[in-house]
MARSEGU-413518 format. One record per atom (N, C-alpha, C): x, y, z. Coordinates in steps of 0.001 Angstrom, whole numbers, always signed. Layout:
% residues N
         u         v         w
         X         Y         Z
...
//
This chain:
% residues 190
         u         v         w
    +91518    +74229   +115623
    +91031    +74794   +116872
    +91431    +76273   +116925
    +90499    +77159   +117191
    +90800    +78593   +117225
    +91776    +78947   +118359
    +92543    +80004   +118128
    +93474    +80532   +119116
    +92882    +81814   +119682
    +93062    +82037   +120975
    +92667    +83307   +121564
    +93940    +84080   +121877
    +94032    +85280   +121373
    +95158    +86177   +121628
    +94546    +87525   +121937
    +94868    +88060   +123122
    +94157    +89241   +123570
    +92704    +88840   +123766
    +91786    +89682   +123371
    +90367    +89334   +123480
    +89803    +88860   +122145
    +90683    +88540   +121197
    +90283    +88135   +119854
    +90388    +86625   +119665
    +89519    +86088   +118833
    +89593    +84673   +118458
    +90115    +84615   +117030
    +91137    +83813   +116840
    +91828    +83706   +115565
    +91520    +82366   +114910
    +91274    +82391   +113606
    +90967    +81187   +112823
    +91984    +81043   +111703
    +92072    +79853   +111148
    +92999    +79633   +110031
    +92647    +80570   +108872
    +93635    +81286   +108391
    +93401    +82230   +107297
    +92935    +81522   +106036
    +93429    +80315   +105783
    +93012    +79592   +104576
    +91522    +79254   +104599
    +90927    +79249   +105799
    +89493    +78986   +105918
    +88664    +80263   +105861
    +89316    +81421   +105940
    +88613    +82714   +105927
    +89306    +83687   +104973
    +89503    +83254   +103757
    +90166    +84102   +102758
    +89389    +85391   +102501
    +88103    +85405   +102849
    +87283    +86604   +102700
    +87747    +87731   +103617
    +88544    +87402   +104629
    +89067    +88414   +105543
    +90446    +88929   +105114
    +90894    +88522   +103932
    +92189    +88957   +103413
    +91987    +89719   +102106
    +92844    +90718   +101858
    +92828    +91393   +100557
    +93144    +90359    +99483
    +92691    +90596    +98270
    +92913    +89650    +97178
    +94359    +89190    +97028
    +95334    +90122    +96952
    +96727    +89694    +96800
    +97230    +88904    +98020
    +96744    +89243    +99191
    +97150    +88542   +100410
    +96566    +87137   +100425
    +95293    +87009   +100057
    +94649    +85692    +99993
    +95384    +84789    +99003
    +95760    +85336    +97853
    +96485    +84548    +96855
    +97854    +84121    +97399
    +98559    +85033    +98074
    +99880    +84717    +98610
    +99809    +83668    +99715
    +98838    +83803   +100627
    +98689    +82840   +101723
    +98298    +81475   +101168
    +97395    +81446   +100201
    +96973    +80174    +99592
    +98145    +79475    +98910
    +98927    +80226    +98137
   +100077    +79638    +97439
   +101130    +79150    +98433
   +101371    +79935    +99482
   +102354    +79559   +100496
   +101899    +78284   +101217
   +100625    +78208   +101560
   +100093    +77020   +102245
   +100132    +75793   +101328
    +99938    +75991   +100042
   +100016    +74870    +99098
   +101448    +74339    +99010
   +102424    +75245    +99104
   +103832    +74845    +99028
   +104339    +74272   +100350
   +103756    +74734   +101461
   +104171    +74289   +102800
   +102910    +74087   +103634
   +102405    +72861   +103726
   +101142    +72596   +104419
   +101097    +73080   +105875
   +102227    +73203   +106562
   +102243    +73702   +107943
   +101740    +75140   +108023
   +101867    +75879   +106928
   +101431    +77280   +106887
    +99917    +77380   +107107
    +99167    +76424   +106590
    +97705    +76470   +106707
    +97252    +76535   +108159
    +97932    +75841   +109050
    +97551    +75848   +110470
    +98199    +76984   +111252
    +99258    +77565   +110729
   +100020    +78566   +111487
    +99648    +80010   +111173
    +99104    +80276   +109999
    +98724    +81642   +109623
    +97242    +81815   +109958
    +96985    +82687   +110925
    +95634    +82872   +111460
    +95120    +84269   +111136
    +93804    +84431   +111181
    +93187    +85722   +110902
    +92054    +85954   +111899
    +91799    +87217   +112177
    +90677    +87604   +113016
    +90051    +88870   +112456
    +88775    +89020   +112689
    +88068    +90222   +112256
    +88130    +91261   +113362
    +88344    +92525   +112978
    +88362    +93637   +113940
    +87497    +94775   +113403
    +87243    +95739   +114251
    +86552    +96952   +113836
    +87525    +97755   +112973
    +87167    +98076   +111725
    +88103    +98807   +110860
    +88521   +100165   +111430
    +87698   +100725   +112293
    +88060   +101997   +112930
    +89190   +101824   +113941
    +89490   +100566   +114295
    +90539   +100266   +115274
    +91759    +99614   +114609
    +91912    +99797   +113296
    +93019    +99163   +112579
    +94377    +99748   +112959
    +94412   +101004   +113395
    +95664   +101607   +113837
    +96217   +100784   +114998
    +97518   +100530   +114995
    +98136    +99644   +115975
    +97821   +100033   +117418
    +97972   +101296   +117754
    +97742   +101725   +119141
    +96292   +101487   +119555
    +95358   +101850   +118689
    +93937   +101656   +119000
    +93598   +100174   +119096
    +94140    +99369   +118187
    +93842    +97944   +118175
    +94372    +97257   +119433
    +95617    +97540   +119793
    +96196    +96859   +120952
    +95431    +97214   +122228
    +95008    +98455   +122339
    +94260    +98864   +123535
    +92860    +98243   +123556
    +92166    +98312   +122425
    +90785    +97824   +122367
    +90680    +96312   +122551
    +91673    +95580   +122073
    +91595    +94119   +122089
    +92582    +93470   +123066
    +93131    +94260   +123982
    +94024    +93744   +125038
    +95205    +92942   +124487
    +95774    +93447   +123411
    +96952    +92815   +122819
    +98208    +93523   +123311
    +99247    +92799   +123671
   +100497    +93467   +124014
   +101049    +94165   +122759
   +101499    +95397   +122891
   +102009    +96150   +121744
   +103143    +95397   +121051
   +103945    +94679   +121816
   +105118    +93988   +121268
   +104752    +92893   +120263
   +103515    +92394   +120246
   +103159    +91364   +119262
   +102898    +91965   +117887
   +102612    +93245   +117825
   +102282    +93872   +116548
   +103528    +94274   +115770
   +103432    +94115   +114460
   +104485    +94576   +113563
   +103852    +95478   +112517
   +104559    +96519   +112157
   +104085    +97458   +111154
   +104861    +97259   +109858
   +104165    +97440   +108754
   +104748    +97296   +107423
   +104622    +98641   +106709
   +105761    +99242   +106372
   +105753   +100517   +105650
   +106403   +100318   +104292
   +105897   +101016   +103292
   +106436   +100937   +101938
   +107313   +102147   +101683
   +108521   +101878   +101186
   +109544   +102903   +101010
   +110112   +102801    +99602
   +110463   +103952    +99009
   +111047   +103943    +97670
   +112203   +104925    +97589
   +113080   +104673    +96656
   +114192   +105569    +96358
   +114640   +105318    +94931
   +115481   +106215    +94409
   +115955   +106074    +93033
   +117476   +106020    +92999
   +117968   +105269    +92031
   +119407   +105195    +91786
   +119586   +105071    +90286
   +120318   +106001    +89686
   +120575   +105995    +88242
   +119269   +105881    +87445
   +118233   +106614    +87886
   +116957   +106631    +87184
   +116065   +105432    +87441
   +116558   +104471    +88207
   +115781   +103271    +88505
   +115149   +103399    +89889
   +113840   +103209    +89961
   +113179   +103240    +91266
   +113307   +101887    +91937
   +113550   +101920    +93241
   +113654   +100706    +94056
   +112664   +100833    +95205
   +111794    +99839    +95343
   +110733    +99876    +96350
   +110906    +98696    +97301
   +110643    +98957    +98568
   +110721    +97886    +99566
   +109649    +98086   +100621
   +109277    +96972   +101224
   +108441    +96991   +102425
   +109395    +96762   +103585
   +109263    +97569   +104613
   +110065    +97390   +105826
   +109107    +96972   +106935
   +109378    +95830   +107553
   +108508    +95289   +108593
   +109281    +95293   +109910
   +108751    +96045   +110873
   +109397    +96176   +112185
   +108348    +96043   +113285
   +108784    +95671   +114475
   +107851    +95604   +115612
   +107267    +96996   +115862
   +106040    +97033   +116345
   +105349    +98302   +116599
   +106004    +99095   +117720
   +106841    +98459   +118500
   +107550    +99148   +119585
   +108796    +99859   +119069
   +109048    +99743   +117750
   +110202   +100376   +117115
   +109727   +101134   +115887
   +110680   +101677   +115153
   +110350   +102296   +113864
   +111428   +101908   +112861
   +111050   +101880   +111600
   +111983   +101492   +110544
   +113053   +102560   +110369
   +114286   +102135   +110231
   +115410   +103041   +109981
   +115459   +103344   +108481
   +114531   +104181   +108035
   +114378   +104487   +106614
   +115614   +105200   +106069
   +116145   +106182   +106799
   +117259   +106976   +106295
   +118624   +106338   +106519
   +118653   +105182   +107146
   +119911   +104470   +107361
   +119858   +103111   +106704
   +119312   +102138   +107424
   +119311   +100747   +106957
   +118558   +100560   +105635
   +117346   +101077   +105538
   +116549   +100865   +104321
   +117226   +101542   +103129
   +117659   +102770   +103318
   +118343   +103498   +102247
   +119576   +102724   +101773
   +120339   +102197   +102716
   +121532   +101427   +102370
   +121203   +100131   +101644
   +120184    +99423   +102107
   +119794    +98167   +101469
   +119267    +98390   +100047
   +118590    +99500    +99838
   +118094    +99821    +98498
   +119188   +100424    +97626
   +120285   +100841    +98256
   +121398   +101486    +97568
   +120921   +102717    +96804
   +120241   +103595    +97563
   +119740   +104848    +97002
   +120240   +106011    +97853
   +120239   +107202    +97259
   +120690   +108388    +98000
   +119666   +108868    +99014
   +118394   +108718    +98659
   +117317   +109170    +99545
   +116180   +108160    +99468
   +115666   +107783   +100613
   +114513   +106890   +100669
   +113377   +107623   +101354
   +112174   +107436   +100850
   +111016   +108074   +101479
   +109818   +107142   +101386
   +108834   +107410   +102230
   +107634   +106596   +102250
   +106887   +106755   +100930
   +106334   +105672   +100442
   +105520   +105709    +99237
   +104259   +106523    +99543
   +103836   +107405    +98651
   +102590   +108138    +98882
   +101435   +107146    +99090
   +100508   +107494    +99963
    +99405   +106602   +100328
    +98625   +106116    +99110
    +98233   +107018    +98215
    +97438   +106619    +97046
    +98173   +105580    +96214
    +99446   +105790    +96026
   +100238   +104851    +95230
   +100413   +103524    +95964
   +100676   +103580    +97258
   +100850   +102352    +98047
    +99594   +101490    +97976
    +98447   +102109    +98102
    +97169   +101392    +98065
    +96917   +100816    +96669
    +97132   +101631    +95655
    +96865   +101183    +94279
    +97795   +100034    +93886
    +99083   +100180    +94119
   +100039    +99153    +93672
    +99955    +97863    +94484
    +99653    +97993    +95773
    +99610    +96789    +96621
    +98288    +96047    +96512
    +97219    +96755    +96132
    +95892    +96149    +96123
    +95363    +95961    +97540
    +95926    +96743    +98476
    +95559    +96638    +99890
    +95075    +97989   +100400
    +94397    +97964   +101534
    +93891    +99194   +102134
    +94948    +99828   +103033
    +94964   +101156   +103036
    +95870   +101875   +103924
    +95494   +101528   +105365
    +96477   +101211   +106168
    +96234   +100778   +107538
    +96151    +99273   +107653
    +96234    +98575   +106510
    +96182    +97120   +106528
    +97285    +96488   +105691
    +98177    +97326   +105140
    +99223    +96809   +104251
   +100083    +95800   +104989
   +100332    +94694   +104315
   +101027    +93554   +104895
   +102154    +93103   +103979
   +103154    +92422   +104526
   +104223    +91920   +103661
   +103799    +90724   +102804
   +102641    +90143   +103074
   +102173    +88968   +102338
   +101311    +89402   +101158
   +101835    +89202    +99948
   +101068    +89528    +98747
   +101448    +90833    +98080
   +102573    +91405    +98439
   +103011    +92642    +97787
   +103462    +92351    +96358
   +103494    +93372    +95502
   +103942    +93161    +94120
   +105334    +92515    +94074
   +105561    +91701    +93058
   +106802    +90928    +92965
   +108056    +91796    +92861
   +107945    +93011    +92389
   +109109    +93891    +92284
   +109526    +94534    +93602
   +108708    +94396    +94619
   +109021    +94989    +95925
   +109924    +94041    +96717
   +110951    +94585    +97338
   +111722    +93790    +98294
   +110955    +93808    +99612
   +110984    +92707   +100342
   +110323    +92630   +101644
   +111408    +92439   +102696
   +111665    +93502   +103451
   +112714    +93528   +104464
   +112077    +93338   +105835
   +112463    +92289   +106532
   +111902    +91955   +107839
   +112982    +92129   +108885
   +112735    +92993   +109858
   +113710    +93173   +110925
   +113908    +91859   +111670
   +115160    +91545   +111974
   +115475    +90298   +112679
   +114731    +90210   +114004
   +114425    +91339   +114613
   +113673    +91358   +115869
   +112246    +90852   +115722
   +111674    +90950   +114530
   +110335    +90414   +114277
   +110417    +88897   +114099
   +111483    +88459   +113468
   +111671    +87022   +113225
   +111999    +86272   +114517
   +112664    +86946   +115452
   +113062    +86303   +116709
   +111846    +86074   +117596
   +111923    +85049   +118403
   +110829    +84726   +119328
   +110922    +85641   +120547
   +110271    +86776   +120482
   +110251    +87714   +121605
   +109481    +87069   +122758
   +110092    +86941   +123943
   +109406    +86268   +125046
   +108099    +86950   +125445
   +108015    +88264   +125279
   +106785    +88981   +125626
   +105692    +88775   +124582
   +106101    +88345   +123381
   +105132    +88134   +122310
   +104819    +86650   +122132
   +105527    +85795   +122845
   +105282    +84356   +122710
   +105617    +83825   +121338
   +106448    +84535   +120589
   +106821    +84095   +119250
   +105835    +84504   +118180
   +104689    +85044   +118577
   +103646    +85431   +117620
   +103825    +86877   +117192
   +103489    +87155   +115956
   +103485    +88523   +115448
   +102135    +88768   +114764
   +101592    +89954   +114988
   +100327    +90364   +114372
   +100646    +91391   +113307
   +100192    +91112   +112076
   +100437    +91996   +110939
    +99111    +92302   +110244
    +99168    +93186   +109278
    +97982    +93500   +108504
    +97543    +92316   +107651
    +96319    +92412   +107164
    +95754    +91369   +106295
    +95542    +91900   +104882
    +95889    +93178   +104698
    +95586    +93846   +103444
    +94282    +94617   +103523
    +93495    +94339   +104578
    +92224    +95021   +104824
    +92260    +95649   +106217
    +91532    +96722   +106420
    +91484    +97354   +107743
    +90624    +96559   +108717
    +89763    +95702   +108225
    +88799    +95016   +109087
    +89288    +93682   +109642
    +90569    +93371   +109454
    +91097    +92109   +109988
    +92605    +92202   +110166
    +93139    +91248   +110922
    +94579    +91147   +111170
    +94996    +89696   +111042
    +96267    +89493   +110722
    +96868    +88166   +110635
    +97790    +87976   +111822
    +97811    +86759   +112376
    +98780    +86382   +113417
    +99509    +85141   +112928
   +100818    +85113   +113155
   +101630    +83963   +112794
   +102938    +84033   +113553
   +103661    +82929   +113656
   +104964    +82992   +114311
   +105912    +83890   +113509
   +106661    +84740   +114207
   +107633    +85590   +113525
   +108658    +84771   +112763
   +109017    +83622   +113329
   +109986    +82746   +112655
   +109422    +82215   +111335
   +108117    +82006   +111261
   +107488    +81558   +110025
   +107437    +82700   +109011
   +107086    +83895   +109468
   +107061    +85056   +108575
   +108420    +85234   +107910
   +109477    +84944   +108652
   +110840    +85070   +108107
   +111088    +84121   +106940
   +110277    +83077   +106823
   +110449    +82104   +105735
   +109463    +82313   +104589
   +108618    +83326   +104692
   +107638    +83587   +103632
   +108366    +83891   +102322
   +107786    +83510   +101199
   +108428    +83760    +99913
   +108811    +85237    +99746
   +110067    +85465    +99378
   +110544    +86817    +99103
   +111007    +87618   +100299
   +110840    +87106   +101500
   +111209    +87870   +102702
   +112715    +87784   +102938
   +113316    +88942   +103223
   +114736    +89031   +103577
   +114817    +89462   +105039
   +115451    +88665   +105877
   +115622    +89025   +107293
   +116863    +89897   +107407
   +116680    +91071   +108055
   +117726    +92071   +108130
   +117943    +92484   +109582
   +119154    +92395   +110059
   +119486    +92910   +111393
   +119612    +94419   +111329
   +119161    +95111   +112367
   +119306    +96562   +112445
   +118379    +97356   +111561
   +117292    +96760   +111117
   +116324    +97483   +110285
   +115475    +98440   +111125
   +115362    +98136   +112422
   +114502    +98913   +113322
   +115336    +99793   +114260
   +114746   +100920   +114604
   +115310   +101817   +115611
   +114380   +101797   +116819
   +114959   +101878   +117996
   +114139   +101883   +119218
   +113361   +103168   +119336
//
């Protein structure tokens, strides 16, 4: 049965893999095969790609900003070795790149991955990058605030689908259990 969140109707992502980037579709399918509850809990909806930006999307589709989470790709080097991570934080906050992320990667300086590289390596579109389906060498850092059931968000979090033309919704507590996800306290700054 479809879910309505904001003015959008959400369907099971496993039934609409065409609305997910290739790596995201593969990750969601594998996760659902390993945990059948995932098939009913990970939902997708189609949106206008021009409204993929969080602020535009929440306004256009009557979504509370607190349900959205942003995923940014960050890299740093230590002893010649590059370390890459995705930082996932609520849209009402921002990732503590120069503090928490830098410390977790154990690098002297952390910076955002250049857009061209982020798109090429992830196989996802800029503005739709999601923690589901990232390359295996990337760490996926999820702020504990996204995993927690925010009363204003009803426990749901909206993330990218890998494409600008759709979004994924799922319980934050479920996202915290996705393969490879590390839940981190203090990853976000207000």
